[in-house]
TIMAR-415495 format. One line per field, with one value per residue: residue number from 1; residue in three letters; chain; x, y, z of N, C-alpha, C in turn. Coordinates in nm, 4 decimals. Layout:
% residues N
k	(NUM / ...) .
r	(ala / ...) .
c	(A / ...) .
n_east	(X / ...) .
n_north	(Y / ...) .
n_up	(Z / ...) .
ca_east	(X / ...) .
ca_north	(Y / ...) .
ca_up	(Z / ...) .
c_east	(X / ...) .
c_north	(Y / ...) .
c_up	(Z / ...) .
END
This chain:
% residues 71
k	(1 / 2 / 3 / 4 / 5 / 6 / 7 / 8 / 9 / 10 / 11 / 12 / 13 / 14 / 15 / 16 / 17 / 18 / 19 / 20 / 21 / 22 / 23 / 24 / 25 / 26 / 27 / 28 / 29 / 30 / 31 / 32 / 33 / 34 / 35 / 36 / 37 / 38 / 39 / 40 / 41 / 42 / 43 / 44 / 45 / 46 / 47 / 48 / 49 / 50 / 51 / 52 / 53 / 54 / 55 / 56 / 57 / 58 / 59 / 60 / 61 / 62 / 63 / 64 / 65 / 66 / 67 / 68 / 69 / 70 / 71) .
r	(met / leu / ile / ser / cys / glu / ile / gly / glu / glu / gln / ser / leu / leu / ser / gln / leu / lys / asp / ile / pro / glu / val / lys / asp / cys / leu / val / thr / phe / gly / ser / tyr / asp / val / val / val / glu / phe / glu / thr / glu / ser / gln / ser / gln / met / asn / asp / val / ile / thr / ser / lys / ile / arg / lys / leu / lys / asn / ile / arg / ser / thr / ile / thr / leu / arg / ala / met / ser) .
c	(A / A / A / A / A / A / A / A / A / A / A / A / A / A / A / A / A / A / A / A / A / A / A / A / A / A / A / A / A / A / A / A / A / A / A / A / A / A / A / A / A / A / A / A / A / A / A / A / A / A / A / A / A / A / A / A / A / A / A / A / A / A / A / A / A / A / A / A / A / A / A) .
n_east	(-1.0548 / -1.1362 / -1.0352 / -1.1157 / -0.9627 / -0.9078 / -0.7219 / -0.3733 / -0.3670 / -0.3008 / -0.0738 / -0.1009 / -0.3455 / -0.2723 / -0.1009 / -0.2851 / -0.4532 / -0.2793 / -0.2665 / -0.4889 / -0.5805 / -0.6908 / -0.6178 / -0.4247 / -0.2646 / -0.1873 / -0.1898 / -0.0808 / -0.2283 / -0.2513 / -0.4936 / -0.8449 / -0.8968 / -0.7429 / -0.6219 / -0.5618 / -0.6846 / -0.6245 / -0.7918 / -0.8679 / -1.1171 / -1.2943 / -1.5651 / -1.8842 / -2.0130 / -1.7992 / -1.6550 / -1.8330 / -1.8173 / -1.5456 / -1.5431 / -1.7456 / -1.7031 / -1.4306 / -1.2722 / -1.4241 / -1.4723 / -1.2410 / -1.0470 / -1.0569 / -1.1416 / -1.3152 / -1.4758 / -1.5647 / -1.5218 / -1.6129 / -1.4672 / -1.5370 / -1.3562 / -1.3631 / -1.2647) .
n_north	(1.1834 / 1.1486 / 0.9537 / 0.7761 / 0.5478 / 0.2372 / 0.2628 / 0.2611 / 0.1250 / 0.2624 / 0.2499 / -0.0062 / 0.0223 / 0.2165 / 0.0659 / -0.1161 / 0.0603 / 0.1630 / -0.0449 / -0.0259 / 0.0480 / 0.2983 / 0.4797 / 0.7590 / 0.8937 / 0.8736 / 0.9593 / 0.9517 / 1.1260 / 1.3710 / 1.4473 / 1.5025 / 1.3113 / 1.0131 / 0.9287 / 1.0598 / 1.0328 / 1.0407 / 0.9834 / 0.8865 / 0.8800 / 0.7912 / 0.8284 / 0.8960 / 0.6612 / 0.4827 / 0.6067 / 0.5727 / 0.2932 / 0.2537 / 0.3784 / 0.2381 / -0.0400 / -0.0892 / 0.0842 / 0.1439 / -0.1123 / -0.2073 / -0.3503 / -0.2369 / 0.0293 / 0.2967 / 0.5224 / 0.7327 / 1.0277 / 1.1734 / 1.3945 / 1.5630 / 1.6701 / 1.9137 / 1.9561) .
n_up	(-0.7706 / -0.4344 / -0.1643 / 0.1280 / 0.3382 / 0.5186 / 0.8215 / 0.7910 / 0.5498 / 0.3241 / 0.1440 / 0.0369 / -0.0927 / -0.2819 / -0.4467 / -0.5578 / -0.6960 / -0.8900 / -1.0668 / -1.2227 / -1.5459 / -1.6322 / -1.4387 / -1.3877 / -1.2043 / -0.8557 / -0.5133 / -0.1732 / 0.0937 / 0.3604 / 0.6027 / 0.5684 / 0.3739 / 0.2485 / 0.0120 / -0.3126 / -0.6349 / -0.9793 / -1.2710 / -1.6103 / -1.8591 / -2.1614 / -2.1887 / -2.0273 / -1.9446 / -1.9317 / -1.7289 / -1.5138 / -1.4946 / -1.4225 / -1.1715 / -1.0208 / -1.0701 / -1.0643 / -0.8900 / -0.6464 / -0.5547 / -0.4474 / -0.1847 / 0.1535 / 0.1176 / 0.2539 / 0.1929 / -0.0900 / -0.2895 / -0.5852 / -0.8090 / -1.0840 / -1.3557 / -1.6092 / -1.9442) .
ca_east	(-1.1353 / -1.0831 / -1.0663 / -1.0833 / -0.9426 / -0.8786 / -0.5945 / -0.2578 / -0.3824 / -0.2802 / 0.0229 / -0.1621 / -0.4464 / -0.1995 / -0.0551 / -0.4018 / -0.5001 / -0.1841 / -0.2916 / -0.6064 / -0.5269 / -0.7413 / -0.5583 / -0.3080 / -0.1807 / -0.2490 / -0.1014 / -0.1257 / -0.2399 / -0.2824 / -0.6128 / -0.9748 / -0.8926 / -0.6154 / -0.5646 / -0.6182 / -0.6657 / -0.6610 / -0.8109 / -0.9212 / -1.2002 / -1.3421 / -1.7094 / -1.9515 / -2.0380 / -1.6708 / -1.6242 / -1.9173 / -1.7633 / -1.4206 / -1.5764 / -1.8235 / -1.6551 / -1.2864 / -1.2166 / -1.5016 / -1.4729 / -1.1123 / -1.0486 / -1.0169 / -1.1942 / -1.4284 / -1.5648 / -1.5049 / -1.5887 / -1.5653 / -1.4623 / -1.5252 / -1.2922 / -1.4036 / -1.1562) .
ca_north	(1.1163 / 1.1494 / 0.8253 / 0.7453 / 0.4036 / 0.1877 / 0.3111 / 0.1773 / 0.0547 / 0.3583 / 0.2017 / -0.1212 / 0.0763 / 0.2808 / -0.0406 / -0.1677 / 0.1644 / 0.1761 / -0.1553 / 0.0066 / 0.1192 / 0.4354 / 0.5649 / 0.8331 / 0.9303 / 0.8611 / 1.0073 / 0.9464 / 1.2617 / 1.3861 / 1.5295 / 1.4347 / 1.1994 / 0.9416 / 0.9099 / 1.1346 / 0.9551 / 1.1028 / 0.8841 / 0.9440 / 0.7912 / 0.8499 / 0.8522 / 0.8918 / 0.5216 / 0.4250 / 0.6642 / 0.5014 / 0.1584 / 0.2623 / 0.4119 / 0.1356 / -0.1772 / -0.1048 / 0.1537 / 0.1270 / -0.2525 / -0.2427 / -0.3797 / -0.1358 / 0.1634 / 0.3313 / 0.6134 / 0.8062 / 1.1447 / 1.1927 / 1.5327 / 1.5526 / 1.7860 / 1.9358 / 2.0167) .
ca_up	(-0.6725 / -0.2989 / -0.1021 / 0.2674 / 0.3496 / 0.6523 / 0.8743 / 0.7616 / 0.4221 / 0.2154 / 0.0444 / -0.0291 / -0.1835 / -0.3909 / -0.5363 / -0.6297 / -0.7874 / -1.0008 / -1.1595 / -1.3042 / -1.6627 / -1.6451 / -1.3347 / -1.4365 / -1.0907 / -0.7242 / -0.4076 / -0.0342 / 0.1474 / 0.5022 / 0.6203 / 0.5687 / 0.2800 / 0.2544 / -0.1212 / -0.4247 / -0.7572 / -1.1063 / -1.3761 / -1.7336 / -1.9404 / -2.2867 / -2.1861 / -1.8975 / -1.9071 / -1.8923 / -1.5985 / -1.4177 / -1.4791 / -1.3462 / -1.0329 / -0.9507 / -1.0877 / -1.0446 / -0.7734 / -0.5224 / -0.5107 / -0.3881 / -0.0420 / 0.2523 / 0.0915 / 0.3396 / 0.1203 / -0.2019 / -0.3458 / -0.7215 / -0.8563 / -1.2293 / -1.4187 / -1.7478 / -2.0223) .
c_east	(-1.0614 / -1.1282 / -1.0264 / -1.0709 / -0.9165 / -0.7393 / -0.4838 / -0.2620 / -0.3542 / -0.1876 / -0.0307 / -0.2658 / -0.3806 / -0.1540 / -0.1701 / -0.4510 / -0.4097 / -0.1992 / -0.4126 / -0.5599 / -0.5702 / -0.6798 / -0.4300 / -0.2120 / -0.2581 / -0.1442 / -0.1638 / -0.1243 / -0.2623 / -0.4040 / -0.7379 / -0.9786 / -0.7529 / -0.5444 / -0.6382 / -0.5837 / -0.7084 / -0.6758 / -0.8804 / -1.0000 / -1.2477 / -1.4903 / -1.7624 / -1.9736 / -1.9090 / -1.6293 / -1.7044 / -1.8631 / -1.6353 / -1.4512 / -1.6407 / -1.7635 / -1.5075 / -1.2370 / -1.2943 / -1.5067 / -1.3406 / -1.1261 / -0.9984 / -1.0572 / -1.3149 / -1.5266 / -1.4883 / -1.5880 / -1.5280 / -1.5768 / -1.4378 / -1.4674 / -1.3363 / -1.2882 / -1.2094) .
c_north	(1.1228 / 1.0211 / 0.8260 / 0.5941 / 0.3656 / 0.2339 / 0.2102 / 0.1056 / 0.1436 / 0.3042 / 0.0808 / -0.0755 / 0.1424 / 0.1767 / -0.0958 / -0.0668 / 0.1762 / 0.0642 / -0.1306 / 0.0927 / 0.2659 / 0.5319 / 0.6262 / 0.8685 / 0.9049 / 0.8925 / 0.9849 / 1.0891 / 1.2567 / 1.4766 / 1.4448 / 1.3124 / 1.1415 / 0.9325 / 0.9997 / 1.0563 / 1.0391 / 0.9905 / 0.9492 / 0.8387 / 0.8666 / 0.8868 / 0.8470 / 0.7476 / 0.4513 / 0.4778 / 0.5932 / 0.3616 / 0.1590 / 0.2869 / 0.2934 / -0.0043 / -0.1966 / -0.0406 / 0.1230 / -0.0162 / -0.2953 / -0.2598 / -0.2592 / 0.0076 / 0.1853 / 0.4226 / 0.6813 / 0.9295 / 1.1654 / 1.3396 / 1.5263 / 1.6817 / 1.7937 / 2.0014 / 2.1176) .
c_up	(-0.5396 / -0.2308 / 0.0445 / 0.2762 / 0.4946 / 0.6936 / 0.8450 / 0.6285 / 0.3013 / 0.1059 / -0.0321 / -0.1314 / -0.3038 / -0.4933 / -0.6200 / -0.7332 / -0.9095 / -1.1028 / -1.2497 / -1.4216 / -1.6741 / -1.5432 / -1.3883 / -1.3241 / -0.9624 / -0.6180 / -0.2714 / 0.0187 / 0.2984 / 0.5127 / 0.6186 / 0.4780 / 0.2786 / 0.1203 / -0.2200 / -0.5508 / -0.8769 / -1.2080 / -1.4938 / -1.8098 / -2.0635 / -2.2820 / -2.0430 / -1.8525 / -1.8657 / -1.7553 / -1.4897 / -1.3898 / -1.3959 / -1.1989 / -0.9620 / -0.9572 / -1.0572 / -0.9152 / -0.6461 / -0.4713 / -0.4486 / -0.2375 / 0.0377 / 0.2191 / 0.1813 / 0.2674 / 0.0080 / -0.2325 / -0.4839 / -0.7586 / -1.0064 / -1.2852 / -1.5642 / -1.8224 / -2.1205) .
END
């Protein structure tokens, strides 16, 4: 997932993301997006829940783009 957040809130957002059990990795980036998040779920419904109920509700997120990887 690619996240744009409020200016200066990258590290705070990283800390919040690391508290979500499904999040495997997250990094601050430079460019069009501020944070890249890798998370893993067992099902589509669980993925929807992580995106809508856990990640997108975090404070200071402006926008997200979800990139679904297939194994």
